[in-house]
N, CA and C atoms of all chains as a GROMACS GRO file, in nm:
protein
  600
    1MET      N    1  -2.464  -0.443  -1.087
    1MET     CA    2  -2.377  -0.373  -1.015
    1MET      C    3  -2.282  -0.434  -0.912
    2ASP      N    4  -2.350  -0.553  -0.842
    2ASP     CA    5  -2.224  -0.637  -0.771
    2ASP      C    6  -2.163  -0.689  -0.824
    3ILE      N    7  -2.198  -0.736  -0.962
    3ILE     CA    8  -2.075  -0.824  -1.063
    3ILE      C    9  -1.983  -0.734  -1.087
    4ILE      N   10  -1.991  -0.595  -1.115
    4ILE     CA   11  -1.910  -0.513  -1.155
    4ILE      C   12  -1.829  -0.489  -1.009
    5VAL      N   13  -1.875  -0.482  -0.916
    5VAL     CA   14  -1.800  -0.415  -0.778
    5VAL      C   15  -1.709  -0.572  -0.722
    6THR      N   16  -1.770  -0.666  -0.766
    6THR     CA   17  -1.682  -0.804  -0.702
    6THR      C   18  -1.568  -0.786  -0.790
    7PHE      N   19  -1.591  -0.752  -0.986
    7PHE     CA   20  -1.468  -0.772  -1.086
    7PHE      C   21  -1.377  -0.674  -1.018
    8LEU      N   22  -1.395  -0.570  -0.974
    8LEU     CA   23  -1.314  -0.446  -0.934
    8LEU      C   24  -1.230  -0.457  -0.796
    9LEU      N   25  -1.290  -0.585  -0.715
    9LEU     CA   26  -1.243  -0.594  -0.600
    9LEU      C   27  -1.130  -0.699  -0.656
   10ILE      N   28  -1.173  -0.847  -0.715
   10ILE     CA   29  -1.100  -0.928  -0.768
   10ILE      C   30  -0.967  -0.862  -0.806
   11CYS      N   31  -0.953  -0.807  -0.878
   11CYS     CA   32  -0.886  -0.735  -1.020
   11CYS      C   33  -0.807  -0.628  -0.909
   12GLY      N   34  -0.848  -0.576  -0.810
   12GLY     CA   35  -0.739  -0.524  -0.715
   12GLY      C   36  -0.675  -0.615  -0.605
   13LEU      N   37  -0.743  -0.725  -0.585
   13LEU     CA   38  -0.673  -0.799  -0.529
   13LEU      C   39  -0.561  -0.907  -0.596
   14ILE      N   40  -0.552  -0.902  -0.742
   14ILE     CA   41  -0.472  -0.971  -0.811
   14ILE      C   42  -0.376  -0.896  -0.783
   15PHE      N   43  -0.390  -0.728  -0.805
   15PHE     CA   44  -0.244  -0.668  -0.836
   15PHE      C   45  -0.214  -0.660  -0.672
   16PHE      N   46  -0.266  -0.588  -0.565
   16PHE     CA   47  -0.193  -0.622  -0.461
   16PHE      C   48  -0.118  -0.797  -0.405
   17THR      N   49  -0.166  -0.889  -0.498
   17THR     CA   50  -0.096  -0.996  -0.473
   17THR      C   51   0.034  -0.991  -0.549
   18GLY      N   52   0.047  -0.952  -0.643
   18GLY     CA   53   0.143  -0.950  -0.706
   18GLY      C   54   0.264  -0.848  -0.652
   19GLY      N   55   0.206  -0.743  -0.622
   19GLY     CA   56   0.285  -0.671  -0.516
   19GLY      C   57   0.382  -0.740  -0.370
   20ALA      N   58   0.292  -0.786  -0.324
   20ALA     CA   59   0.372  -0.873  -0.212
   20ALA      C   60   0.434  -0.932  -0.228
   21VAL      N   61   0.395  -1.033  -0.379
   21VAL     CA   62   0.512  -1.140  -0.392
   21VAL      C   63   0.617  -1.064  -0.439
   22GLY      N   64   0.566  -0.980  -0.532
   22GLY     CA   65   0.710  -0.888  -0.541
   22GLY      C   66   0.830  -0.836  -0.478
   23ILE      N   67   0.755  -0.777  -0.345
   23ILE     CA   68   0.817  -0.722  -0.238
   23ILE      C   69   0.874  -0.875  -0.206
   24LEU      N   70   0.873  -0.957  -0.154
   24LEU     CA   71   0.888  -1.096  -0.094
   24LEU      C   72   1.019  -1.119  -0.188
   25ARG      N   73   1.002  -1.151  -0.331
   25ARG     CA   74   1.098  -1.181  -0.390
   25ARG      C   75   1.210  -1.169  -0.470
   26PHE      N   76   1.174  -1.014  -0.492
   26PHE     CA   77   1.255  -0.926  -0.590
   26PHE      C   78   1.412  -0.972  -0.525
   27PRO      N   79   1.529  -0.955  -0.564
   27PRO     CA   80   1.671  -0.971  -0.541
   27PRO      C   81   1.724  -0.890  -0.466
   28ASP      N   82   1.664  -0.767  -0.458
   28ASP     CA   83   1.737  -0.607  -0.469
   28ASP      C   84   1.663  -0.529  -0.388
   29PHE      N   85   1.707  -0.409  -0.356
   29PHE     CA   86   1.644  -0.290  -0.275
   29PHE      C   87   1.560  -0.258  -0.402
   30TYR      N   88   1.635  -0.198  -0.474
   30TYR     CA   89   1.611  -0.115  -0.604
   30TYR      C   90   1.481  -0.150  -0.657
   31SER      N   91   1.519  -0.302  -0.702
   31SER     CA   92   1.409  -0.307  -0.755
   31SER      C   93   1.259  -0.402  -0.688
   32ARG      N   94   1.286  -0.390  -0.574
   32ARG     CA   95   1.143  -0.409  -0.474
   32ARG      C   96   1.102  -0.305  -0.466
   33LEU      N   97   1.171  -0.172  -0.543
   33LEU     CA   98   1.060  -0.042  -0.504
   33LEU      C   99   0.974  -0.067  -0.638
   34HIS      N  100   0.990  -0.173  -0.698
   34HIS     CA  101   0.895  -0.074  -0.804
   34HIS      C  102   0.772  -0.193  -0.791
   35PRO      N  103   0.779  -0.288  -0.796
   35PRO     CA  104   0.608  -0.329  -0.767
   35PRO      C  105   0.545  -0.266  -0.633
   36ALA      N  106   0.634  -0.233  -0.501
   36ALA     CA  107   0.570  -0.128  -0.421
   36ALA      C  108   0.555  -0.018  -0.458
   37GLY      N  109   0.633   0.053  -0.572
   37GLY     CA  110   0.540   0.157  -0.603
   37GLY      C  111   0.402   0.142  -0.710
   38LYS      N  112   0.427   0.071  -0.804
   38LYS     CA  113   0.323   0.045  -0.901
   38LYS      C  114   0.229  -0.016  -0.860
   39LEU      N  115   0.220  -0.140  -0.823
   39LEU     CA  116   0.115  -0.258  -0.831
   39LEU      C  117   0.019  -0.219  -0.675
   40ASP      N  118   0.086  -0.136  -0.583
   40ASP     CA  119  -0.012  -0.097  -0.442
   40ASP      C  120  -0.083   0.004  -0.508
   41THR      N  121  -0.045   0.121  -0.605
   41THR     CA  122  -0.112   0.205  -0.624
   41THR      C  123  -0.224   0.180  -0.720
   42MET      N  124  -0.219   0.087  -0.822
   42MET     CA  125  -0.295   0.036  -0.910
   42MET      C  126  -0.376  -0.062  -0.819
   43GLY      N  127  -0.372  -0.147  -0.735
   43GLY     CA  128  -0.476  -0.254  -0.639
   43GLY      C  129  -0.532  -0.110  -0.587
   44SER      N  130  -0.515  -0.020  -0.503
   44SER     CA  131  -0.557   0.050  -0.472
   44SER      C  132  -0.666   0.126  -0.504
   45LEU      N  133  -0.614   0.195  -0.654
   45LEU     CA  134  -0.721   0.230  -0.733
   45LEU      C  135  -0.828   0.160  -0.768
   46LEU      N  136  -0.822   0.036  -0.827
   46LEU     CA  137  -0.907  -0.068  -0.839
   46LEU      C  138  -1.003  -0.109  -0.732
   47MET      N  139  -0.926  -0.113  -0.622
   47MET     CA  140  -1.051  -0.175  -0.503
   47MET      C  141  -1.107  -0.055  -0.468
   48LEU      N  142  -1.071   0.060  -0.453
   48LEU     CA  143  -1.159   0.193  -0.385
   48LEU      C  144  -1.249   0.222  -0.470
   49THR      N  145  -1.207   0.180  -0.615
   49THR     CA  146  -1.347   0.232  -0.711
   49THR      C  147  -1.456   0.160  -0.718
   50GLY      N  148  -1.408   0.013  -0.687
   50GLY     CA  149  -1.535  -0.066  -0.655
   50GLY      C  150  -1.620  -0.032  -0.544
   51LEU      N  151  -1.571   0.007  -0.423
   51LEU     CA  152  -1.580   0.036  -0.291
   51LEU      C  153  -1.727   0.154  -0.323
   52ALA      N  154  -1.623   0.276  -0.381
   52ALA     CA  155  -1.698   0.392  -0.423
   52ALA      C  156  -1.848   0.394  -0.517
   53LEU      N  157  -1.835   0.296  -0.586
   53LEU     CA  158  -1.965   0.257  -0.650
   53LEU      C  159  -2.041   0.180  -0.555
   54PHE      N  160  -1.996   0.084  -0.519
   54PHE     CA  161  -2.038   0.021  -0.373
   54PHE      C  162  -2.176   0.081  -0.321
   55ASN      N  163  -2.096   0.189  -0.282
   55ASN     CA  164  -2.151   0.268  -0.143
   55ASN      C  165  -2.261   0.355  -0.222
   56LEU      N  166  -2.236   0.352  -0.324
   56LEU     CA  167  -2.389   0.442  -0.450
   56LEU      C  168  -2.496   0.373  -0.454
   57HIS      N  169  -2.482   0.225  -0.402
   57HIS     CA  170  -2.598   0.137  -0.414
   57HIS      C  171  -2.719   0.215  -0.406
   58HIS      N  172  -2.729   0.279  -0.253
   58HIS     CA  173  -2.892   0.327  -0.246
   58HIS      C  174  -2.848   0.473  -0.252
   59PHE      N  175  -2.892   0.530  -0.315
   59PHE     CA  176  -2.821   0.674  -0.363
   59PHE      C  177  -2.903   0.799  -0.255
   60SER      N  178  -2.827   0.853  -0.184
   60SER     CA  179  -2.818   0.967  -0.162
   60SER      C  180  -2.756   1.060  -0.140
   61LEU      N  181  -2.740   1.197  -0.060
   61LEU     CA  182  -2.692   1.312  -0.076
   61LEU      C  183  -2.533   1.285  -0.011
   62GLY      N  184  -2.554   1.228   0.114
   62GLY     CA  185  -2.448   1.146   0.225
   62GLY      C  186  -2.342   1.071   0.110
   63ALA      N  187  -2.425   0.984   0.048
   63ALA     CA  188  -2.332   0.860   0.004
   63ALA      C  189  -2.279   0.919  -0.101
   64LEU      N  190  -2.325   1.003  -0.201
   64LEU     CA  191  -2.239   1.076  -0.275
   64LEU      C  192  -2.125   1.147  -0.221
   65LEU      N  193  -2.129   1.200  -0.099
   65LEU     CA  194  -2.032   1.281  -0.044
   65LEU      C  195  -1.955   1.172   0.016
   66THR      N  196  -1.997   1.084   0.027
   66THR     CA  197  -1.888   0.936   0.087
   66THR      C  198  -1.802   0.895  -0.031
   67SER      N  199  -1.888   0.940  -0.123
   67SER     CA  200  -1.792   0.847  -0.252
   67SER      C  201  -1.682   0.908  -0.298
   68LEU      N  202  -1.765   1.037  -0.326
   68LEU     CA  203  -1.636   1.140  -0.361
   68LEU      C  204  -1.530   1.165  -0.286
   69LYS      N  205  -1.521   1.177  -0.139
   69LYS     CA  206  -1.416   1.118  -0.021
   69LYS      C  207  -1.337   0.991  -0.074
   70ILE      N  208  -1.371   0.890  -0.091
   70ILE     CA  209  -1.319   0.773  -0.138
   70ILE      C  210  -1.227   0.792  -0.228
   71ILE      N  211  -1.297   0.919  -0.350
   71ILE     CA  212  -1.221   0.892  -0.454
   71ILE      C  213  -1.111   0.997  -0.442
   72LEU      N  214  -1.165   1.095  -0.366
   72LEU     CA  215  -1.013   1.186  -0.311
   72LEU      C  216  -0.873   1.100  -0.206
   73ILE      N  217  -0.956   1.014  -0.186
   73ILE     CA  218  -0.842   0.931  -0.126
   73ILE      C  219  -0.752   0.861  -0.207
   74VAL      N  220  -0.828   0.823  -0.317
   74VAL     CA  221  -0.814   0.796  -0.447
   74VAL      C  222  -0.682   0.827  -0.524
   75VAL      N  223  -0.714   0.985  -0.557
   75VAL     CA  224  -0.634   1.085  -0.595
   75VAL      C  225  -0.477   1.097  -0.505
   76PHE      N  226  -0.513   1.134  -0.378
   76PHE     CA  227  -0.416   1.138  -0.254
   76PHE      C  228  -0.318   1.021  -0.292
   77VAL      N  229  -0.367   0.871  -0.294
   77VAL     CA  230  -0.262   0.800  -0.304
   77VAL      C  231  -0.220   0.820  -0.434
   78PHE      N  232  -0.270   0.849  -0.533
   78PHE     CA  233  -0.172   0.850  -0.656
   78PHE      C  234  -0.072   0.946  -0.701
   79LEU      N  235  -0.096   1.102  -0.586
   79LEU     CA  236   0.017   1.163  -0.576
   79LEU      C  237   0.122   1.128  -0.479
   80ALA      N  238   0.075   1.029  -0.337
   80ALA     CA  239   0.180   1.051  -0.242
   80ALA      C  240   0.278   0.923  -0.224
   81SER      N  241   0.202   0.796  -0.306
   81SER     CA  242   0.249   0.657  -0.321
   81SER      C  243   0.385   0.690  -0.390
   82PRO      N  244   0.396   0.727  -0.539
   82PRO     CA  245   0.505   0.768  -0.612
   82PRO      C  246   0.584   0.858  -0.555
   83THR      N  247   0.565   0.938  -0.492
   83THR     CA  248   0.673   1.041  -0.404
   83THR      C  249   0.712   0.967  -0.269
   84ALA      N  250   0.660   0.895  -0.225
   84ALA     CA  251   0.710   0.823  -0.104
   84ALA      C  252   0.825   0.760  -0.134
   85ILE      N  253   0.784   0.672  -0.281
   85ILE     CA  254   0.905   0.570  -0.327
   85ILE      C  255   1.014   0.633  -0.339
   86HIS      N  256   1.007   0.759  -0.418
   86HIS     CA  257   1.124   0.861  -0.454
   86HIS      C  258   1.206   0.876  -0.378
   87GLY      N  259   1.130   0.909  -0.243
   87GLY     CA  260   1.201   0.971  -0.137
   87GLY      C  261   1.286   0.831  -0.085
   88ILE      N  262   1.229   0.717  -0.052
   88ILE     CA  263   1.316   0.572  -0.021
   88ILE      C  264   1.405   0.568  -0.138
   89VAL      N  265   1.404   0.593  -0.242
   89VAL     CA  266   1.503   0.575  -0.373
   89VAL      C  267   1.635   0.689  -0.347
   90ASP      N  268   1.597   0.771  -0.350
   90ASP     CA  269   1.697   0.917  -0.325
   90ASP      C  270   1.751   0.868  -0.176
   91ALA      N  271   1.678   0.852  -0.094
   91ALA     CA  272   1.783   0.791   0.054
   91ALA      C  273   1.895   0.711   0.033
   92GLY      N  274   1.830   0.554  -0.082
   92GLY     CA  275   1.911   0.473  -0.068
   92GLY      C  276   2.064   0.485  -0.155
   93MET      N  277   2.000   0.613  -0.279
   93MET     CA  278   2.145   0.635  -0.347
   93MET      C  279   2.244   0.725  -0.276
   94ARG      N  280   2.188   0.813  -0.212
   94ARG     CA  281   2.234   0.911  -0.134
   94ARG      C  282   2.326   0.815  -0.001
   95ALA      N  283   2.283   0.736   0.040
   95ALA     CA  284   2.350   0.642   0.130
   95ALA      C  285   2.467   0.541   0.052
   96GLY      N  286   2.464   0.541  -0.065
   96GLY     CA  287   2.582   0.438  -0.119
   96GLY      C  288   2.555   0.316  -0.154
   97LEU      N  289   2.370   0.282  -0.146
   97LEU     CA  290   2.378   0.145  -0.150
   97LEU      C  291   2.402   0.098  -0.348
   98ALA      N  292   2.467   0.022  -0.345
   98ALA     CA  293   2.477  -0.029  -0.450
   98ALA      C  294   2.403  -0.125  -0.552
   99PRO      N  295   2.340  -0.117  -0.664
   99PRO     CA  296   2.265  -0.184  -0.716
   99PRO      C  297   2.293  -0.312  -0.747
  100TRP      N  298   2.232  -0.438  -0.754
  100TRP     CA  299   2.239  -0.533  -0.782
  100TRP      C  300   2.287  -0.570  -0.903
  101SER      N  301   2.359  -0.686  -0.962
  101SER     CA  302   2.411  -0.691  -1.086
  101SER      C  303   2.362  -0.845  -1.099
  102LYS      N  304   2.366  -0.904  -1.195
  102LYS     CA  305   2.310  -1.038  -1.263
  102LYS      C  306   2.447  -1.117  -1.213
  103GLY      N  307   2.384  -1.250  -1.169
  103GLY     CA  308   2.509  -1.307  -1.103
  103GLY      C  309   2.596  -1.334  -0.961
  104GLU      N  310   2.579  -1.180  -0.925
  104GLU     CA  311   2.592  -1.157  -0.776
  104GLU      C  312   2.490  -1.232  -0.654
  105GLU      N  313   2.498  -1.254  -0.559
  105GLU     CA  314   2.412  -1.332  -0.447
  105GLU      C  315   2.268  -1.244  -0.384
  106ARG      N  316   2.161  -1.322  -0.390
  106ARG     CA  317   2.050  -1.206  -0.358
  106ARG      C  318   2.022  -1.171  -0.213
  107ARG      N  319   1.986  -1.033  -0.192
  107ARG     CA  320   2.033  -0.970  -0.102
  107ARG      C  321   1.898  -0.986  -0.031
  108MET      N  322  -2.324  -1.003  -0.042
  108MET     CA  323  -2.222  -0.904  -0.054
  108MET      C  324  -2.129  -0.887   0.038
  109GLU      N  325  -2.198  -0.940   0.178
  109GLU     CA  326  -2.076  -0.874   0.307
  109GLU      C  327  -2.020  -1.000   0.285
  110ASN      N  328  -2.022  -1.085   0.274
  110ASN     CA  329  -1.936  -1.221   0.251
  110ASN      C  330  -1.824  -1.166   0.168
  111ALA      N  331  -1.847  -1.100   0.031
  111ALA     CA  332  -1.736  -1.057  -0.058
  111ALA      C  333  -1.607  -0.983   0.006
  112PHE      N  334  -1.686  -0.887   0.116
  112PHE     CA  335  -1.629  -0.810   0.190
  112PHE      C  336  -1.540  -0.864   0.250
  113LEU      N  337  -1.576  -0.951   0.367
  113LEU     CA  338  -1.533  -1.037   0.436
  113LEU      C  339  -1.400  -1.127   0.410
  114TYR      N  340  -1.426  -1.198   0.292
  114TYR     CA  341  -1.324  -1.258   0.246
  114TYR      C  342  -1.203  -1.169   0.169
  115CYS      N  343  -1.238  -1.097   0.149
  115CYS     CA  344  -1.166  -0.944   0.090
  115CYS      C  345  -1.092  -0.896   0.183
  116SER      N  346  -1.136  -0.845   0.293
  116SER     CA  347  -1.098  -0.855   0.413
  116SER      C  348  -0.959  -0.975   0.475
  117LEU      N  349  -0.995  -1.046   0.503
  117LEU     CA  350  -0.932  -1.181   0.495
  117LEU      C  351  -0.771  -1.213   0.446
  118PHE      N  352  -0.799  -1.192   0.279
  118PHE     CA  353  -0.697  -1.182   0.227
  118PHE      C  354  -0.636  -1.080   0.210
  119LEU      N  355  -0.658  -0.952   0.221
  119LEU     CA  356  -0.547  -0.824   0.250
  119LEU      C  357  -0.521  -0.873   0.360
  120SER      N  358  -0.556  -0.907   0.476
  120SER     CA  359  -0.493  -0.932   0.582
  120SER      C  360  -0.375  -1.038   0.590
  121LEU      N  361  -0.389  -1.124   0.514
  121LEU     CA  362  -0.288  -1.229   0.443
  121LEU      C  363  -0.164  -1.158   0.369
  122LEU      N  364  -0.180  -1.055   0.296
  122LEU     CA  365  -0.134  -1.010   0.167
  122LEU      C  366  -0.037  -0.926   0.280
  123MET      N  367  -0.094  -0.897   0.405
  123MET     CA  368  -0.030  -0.794   0.482
  123MET      C  369   0.122  -0.862   0.560
  124LEU      N  370   0.043  -0.996   0.615
  124LEU     CA  371   0.149  -1.074   0.661
  124LEU      C  372   0.261  -1.106   0.588
  125ILE      N  373   0.246  -1.100   0.447
  125ILE     CA  374   0.311  -1.153   0.343
  125ILE      C  375   0.473  -1.018   0.352
  126SER      N  376   0.377  -0.895   0.349
  126SER     CA  377   0.424  -0.796   0.333
  126SER      C  378   0.583  -0.774   0.467
  127LEU      N  379   0.453  -0.798   0.565
  127LEU     CA  380   0.533  -0.797   0.706
  127LEU      C  381   0.685  -0.859   0.748
  128TYR      N  382   0.707  -0.976   0.652
  128TYR     CA  383   0.826  -1.067   0.638
  128TYR      C  384   0.912  -0.988   0.600
  129ARG      N  385   0.913  -0.883   0.458
  129ARG     CA  386   0.995  -0.795   0.402
  129ARG      C  387   1.039  -0.669   0.529
  130GLY      N  388   0.946  -0.662   0.612
  130GLY     CA  389   0.964  -0.543   0.737
  130GLY      C  390   1.039  -0.604   0.842
  131VAL      N  391   1.058  -0.759   0.860
  131VAL     CA  392   1.046  -0.810   0.960
  131VAL      C  393   1.223  -0.833   0.961
  132PHE      N  394   1.225  -0.912   0.860
  132PHE     CA  395   1.390  -0.990   0.814
  132PHE      C  396   1.462  -0.858   0.690
  133GLY      N  397   1.430  -0.752   0.659
  133GLY     CA  398   1.482  -0.676   0.539
  133GLY      C  399   1.605  -0.670   0.567
  134PRO      N  400   1.695  -0.678   0.500
  134PRO     CA  401   1.814  -0.689   0.514
  134PRO      C  402   1.891  -0.535   0.579
  135THR      N  403   1.853  -0.446   0.474
  135THR     CA  404   1.853  -0.329   0.525
  135THR      C  405   1.732  -0.245   0.575
  136VAL      N  406   1.807  -0.090   0.639
  136VAL     CA  407   1.677  -0.057   0.663
  136VAL      C  408   1.571  -0.022   0.579
  137LEU      N  409   1.575   0.035   0.463
  137LEU     CA  410   1.527   0.064   0.375
  137LEU      C  411   1.432  -0.036   0.347
  138ASP      N  412   1.461  -0.145   0.309
  138ASP     CA  413   1.376  -0.271   0.241
  138ASP      C  414   1.271  -0.284   0.416
  139ARG      N  415   1.312  -0.266   0.505
  139ARG     CA  416   1.210  -0.242   0.623
  139ARG      C  417   1.122  -0.140   0.611
  140LEU      N  418   1.144  -0.031   0.561
  140LEU     CA  419   1.083   0.094   0.487
  140LEU      C  420   0.959   0.065   0.387
  141ILE      N  421   0.995   0.006   0.321
  141ILE     CA  422   0.925  -0.090   0.190
  141ILE      C  423   0.811  -0.138   0.232
  142GLY      N  424   0.831  -0.246   0.339
  142GLY     CA  425   0.770  -0.325   0.391
  142GLY      C  426   0.647  -0.235   0.442
  143ALA      N  427   0.667  -0.142   0.522
  143ALA     CA  428   0.611  -0.107   0.601
  143ALA      C  429   0.481  -0.001   0.520
  144ASN      N  430   0.552   0.068   0.421
  144ASN     CA  431   0.491   0.151   0.311
  144ASN      C  432   0.371   0.060   0.293
  145ALA      N  433   0.436  -0.079   0.215
  145ALA     CA  434   0.297  -0.162   0.149
  145ALA      C  435   0.195  -0.165   0.225
  146ILE      N  436   0.199  -0.241   0.362
  146ILE     CA  437   0.131  -0.214   0.476
  146ILE      C  438   0.044  -0.121   0.507
  147GLY      N  439   0.059  -0.015   0.494
  147GLY     CA  440   0.020   0.128   0.531
  147GLY      C  441  -0.104   0.086   0.426
  148SER      N  442  -0.051   0.114   0.257
  148SER     CA  443  -0.143   0.108   0.139
  148SER      C  444  -0.208   0.014   0.138
  149LYS      N  445  -0.202  -0.077   0.216
  149LYS     CA  446  -0.311  -0.198   0.222
  149LYS      C  447  -0.408  -0.166   0.330
  150THR      N  448  -0.394  -0.085   0.412
  150THR     CA  449  -0.462  -0.078   0.569
  150THR      C  450  -0.555   0.063   0.508
  151VAL      N  451  -0.512   0.117   0.442
  151VAL     CA  452  -0.605   0.230   0.379
  151VAL      C  453  -0.759   0.155   0.308
  152VAL      N  454  -0.715   0.044   0.217
  152VAL     CA  455  -0.842  -0.016   0.190
  152VAL      C  456  -0.918  -0.111   0.266
  153LEU      N  457  -0.823  -0.177   0.386
  153LEU     CA  458  -0.885  -0.217   0.513
  153LEU      C  459  -0.965  -0.195   0.555
  154LEU      N  460  -0.925  -0.076   0.583
  154LEU     CA  461  -1.033   0.065   0.691
  154LEU      C  462  -1.144   0.076   0.597
  155ILE      N  463  -1.157   0.073   0.506
  155ILE     CA  464  -1.299   0.076   0.414
  155ILE      C  465  -1.391  -0.004   0.394
  156LEU      N  466  -1.342  -0.107   0.396
  156LEU     CA  467  -1.368  -0.250   0.369
  156LEU      C  468  -1.467  -0.250   0.530
  157ILE      N  469  -1.372  -0.233   0.613
  157ILE     CA  470  -1.444  -0.263   0.747
  157ILE      C  471  -1.539  -0.120   0.768
  158GLY      N  472  -1.526  -0.037   0.723
  158GLY     CA  473  -1.651   0.076   0.754
  158GLY      C  474  -1.761  -0.010   0.653
  159LEU      N  475  -1.798  -0.065   0.570
  159LEU     CA  476  -1.861  -0.119   0.498
  159LEU      C  477  -1.935  -0.227   0.562
  160LEU      N  478  -1.844  -0.294   0.561
  160LEU     CA  479  -1.900  -0.449   0.672
  160LEU      C  480  -2.008  -0.364   0.800
  161TYR      N  481  -1.920  -0.272   0.871
  161TYR     CA  482  -1.957  -0.217   1.005
  161TYR      C  483  -2.099  -0.123   0.979
  162GLY      N  484  -2.078  -0.093   0.862
  162GLY     CA  485  -2.215   0.003   0.832
  162GLY      C  486  -2.206   0.157   0.808
  163ARG      N  487  -2.069   0.190   0.869
  163ARG     CA  488  -2.043   0.337   0.901
  163ARG      C  489  -1.948   0.428   0.802
  164VAL      N  490  -1.957   0.350   0.683
  164VAL     CA  491  -1.826   0.408   0.593
  164VAL      C  492  -1.831   0.516   0.629
  165ASP      N  493  -1.908   0.609   0.653
  165ASP     CA  494  -1.917   0.787   0.657
  165ASP      C  495  -1.781   0.827   0.760
  166MET      N  496  -1.818   0.748   0.855
  166MET     CA  497  -1.702   0.781   0.945
  166MET      C  498  -1.557   0.729   0.924
  167PHE      N  499  -1.571   0.609   0.888
  167PHE     CA  500  -1.411   0.519   0.859
  167PHE      C  501  -1.344   0.587   0.712
  168VAL      N  502  -1.422   0.643   0.690
  168VAL     CA  503  -1.367   0.736   0.539
  168VAL      C  504  -1.249   0.818   0.564
  169ASP      N  505  -1.279   0.901   0.681
  169ASP     CA  506  -1.200   0.972   0.737
  169ASP      C  507  -1.086   0.938   0.796
  170ILE      N  508  -1.115   0.821   0.888
  170ILE     CA  509  -1.016   0.806   0.906
  170ILE      C  510  -0.923   0.747   0.834
  171ALA      N  511  -0.965   0.671   0.748
  171ALA     CA  512  -0.886   0.600   0.598
  171ALA      C  513  -0.828   0.711   0.559
  172LEU      N  514  -0.819   0.818   0.530
  172LEU     CA  515  -0.772   0.961   0.465
  172LEU      C  516  -0.654   0.990   0.539
  173ALA      N  517  -0.708   1.028   0.673
  173ALA     CA  518  -0.592   1.054   0.755
  173ALA      C  519  -0.492   0.937   0.802
  174TYR      N  520  -0.506   0.813   0.772
  174TYR     CA  521  -0.420   0.704   0.769
  174TYR      C  522  -0.330   0.739   0.648
  175ALA      N  523  -0.400   0.723   0.531
  175ALA     CA  524  -0.305   0.734   0.451
  175ALA      C  525  -0.220   0.863   0.404
  176MET      N  526  -0.259   0.976   0.470
  176MET     CA  527  -0.169   1.082   0.491
  176MET      C  528  -0.041   1.037   0.603
  177LEU      N  529  -0.085   1.043   0.689
  177LEU     CA  530   0.002   0.965   0.808
  177LEU      C  531   0.146   0.835   0.778
  178ASN      N  532   0.054   0.762   0.681
  178ASN     CA  533   0.183   0.671   0.604
  178ASN      C  534   0.316   0.751   0.495
  179PHE      N  535   0.233   0.831   0.418
  179PHE     CA  536   0.317   0.925   0.367
  179PHE      C  537   0.408   0.970   0.418
  180ILE      N  538   0.396   1.063   0.525
  180ILE     CA  539   0.452   1.138   0.612
  180ILE      C  540   0.551   1.076   0.682
  181ALA      N  541   0.517   0.988   0.750
  181ALA     CA  542   0.605   0.911   0.810
  181ALA      C  543   0.709   0.852   0.722
  182VAL      N  544   0.659   0.807   0.590
  182VAL     CA  545   0.754   0.735   0.524
  182VAL      C  546   0.860   0.836   0.443
  183LEU      N  547   0.790   0.970   0.435
  183LEU     CA  548   0.906   1.094   0.419
  183LEU      C  549   1.027   1.124   0.478
  184ALA      N  550   0.961   1.133   0.602
  184ALA     CA  551   1.033   1.164   0.723
  184ALA      C  552   1.161   1.053   0.718
  185ALA      N  553   1.106   0.940   0.765
  185ALA     CA  554   1.213   0.813   0.751
  185ALA      C  555   1.306   0.800   0.666
  186SER      N  556   1.262   0.844   0.532
  186SER     CA  557   1.368   0.827   0.422
  186SER      C  558   1.471   0.971   0.430
  187ARG      N  559   1.397   1.088   0.492
  187ARG     CA  560   1.486   1.180   0.530
  187ARG      C  561   1.624   1.169   0.628
  188TYR      N  562   1.532   1.124   0.715
  188TYR     CA  563   1.635   1.093   0.831
  188TYR      C  564   1.740   0.993   0.790
  189PHE      N  565   1.749   0.837   0.726
  189PHE     CA  566   1.824   0.808   0.667
  189PHE      C  567   1.911   0.815   0.559
  190GLN      N  568   1.891   0.919   0.532
  190GLN     CA  569   1.961   0.953   0.397
  190GLN      C  570   2.106   0.988   0.409
  191LYS      N  571   2.172   1.030   0.548
  191LYS     CA  572   2.288   1.051   0.574
  191LYS      C  573   2.363   0.950   0.654
  192ARG      N  574   2.277   0.869   0.677
  192ARG     CA  575   2.321   0.737   0.777
  192ARG      C  576   2.436   0.667   0.741
  193LYS      N  577   2.527   0.602   0.786
  193LYS     CA  578   2.609   0.500   0.767
  193LYS      C  579   2.547   0.384   0.784
  194GLY      N  580   2.634   0.280   0.775
  194GLY     CA  581   2.556   0.160   0.825
  194GLY      C  582   2.448   0.089   0.785
  195LEU      N  583   2.404   0.103   0.629
  195LEU     CA  584   2.296   0.033   0.556
  195LEU      C  585   2.296  -0.083   0.533
  196TYR      N  586   2.394  -0.126   0.544
  196TYR     CA  587   2.466  -0.274   0.485
  196TYR      C  588   2.462  -0.337   0.589
  197ASP      N  589   2.512  -0.331   0.702
  197ASP     CA  590   2.498  -0.444   0.805
  197ASP      C  591   2.484  -0.370   0.938
  198GLU      N  592   2.326  -0.361   0.975
  198GLU     CA  593   2.312  -0.280   1.047
  198GLU      C  594   2.341  -0.360   1.220
  199VAL      N  595   2.328  -0.506   1.206
  199VAL     CA  596   2.346  -0.574   1.330
  199VAL      C  597   2.497  -0.648   1.322
  200GLU      N  598   2.522  -0.622   1.437
  200GLU     CA  599   2.727  -0.686   1.410
  200GLU      C  600   2.672  -0.752   1.564
   0.00000   0.00000   0.00000
């Protein structure tokens, strides 16, 4: 059980690292939204699933309820995070930010 | 297992510092918003890790759920607010 939980935690941390480095290094506002939207959601899924599994270590009704709440957080993040990123894209498009193209300076 | 949780929390805090760079030095307002959103989504995981370290995960899971909802609402409201704003390119003159 501990090995599975540690594996899930490390996989989630790898995804979070990719998201942070992508936010730091991508050249443009629109391309920065790609790691922010996808990799953070996947990292949250893996890490929270691992923590919910660890919480069921000593099984009881209260622990089951807490794990179900953690899975509820995962479902909420899966609904909310792409919606928030889409809102930011919409704000950028309506405010008239031009997308980056090859050869321009990094912003 | 507690040590693994502790090192995961430390590494997540380091990643939050990396995201904070985009929040502080972002060229436009929306870049700062991306940084704040990334920090918020890492904080949700960090809160449950703290709850497991303290042994009170049943209390911290509610705080994490409320924080996820608050982060979502804040980002949506800020992006709606900056939709019609001019001057997203150069805000500091």
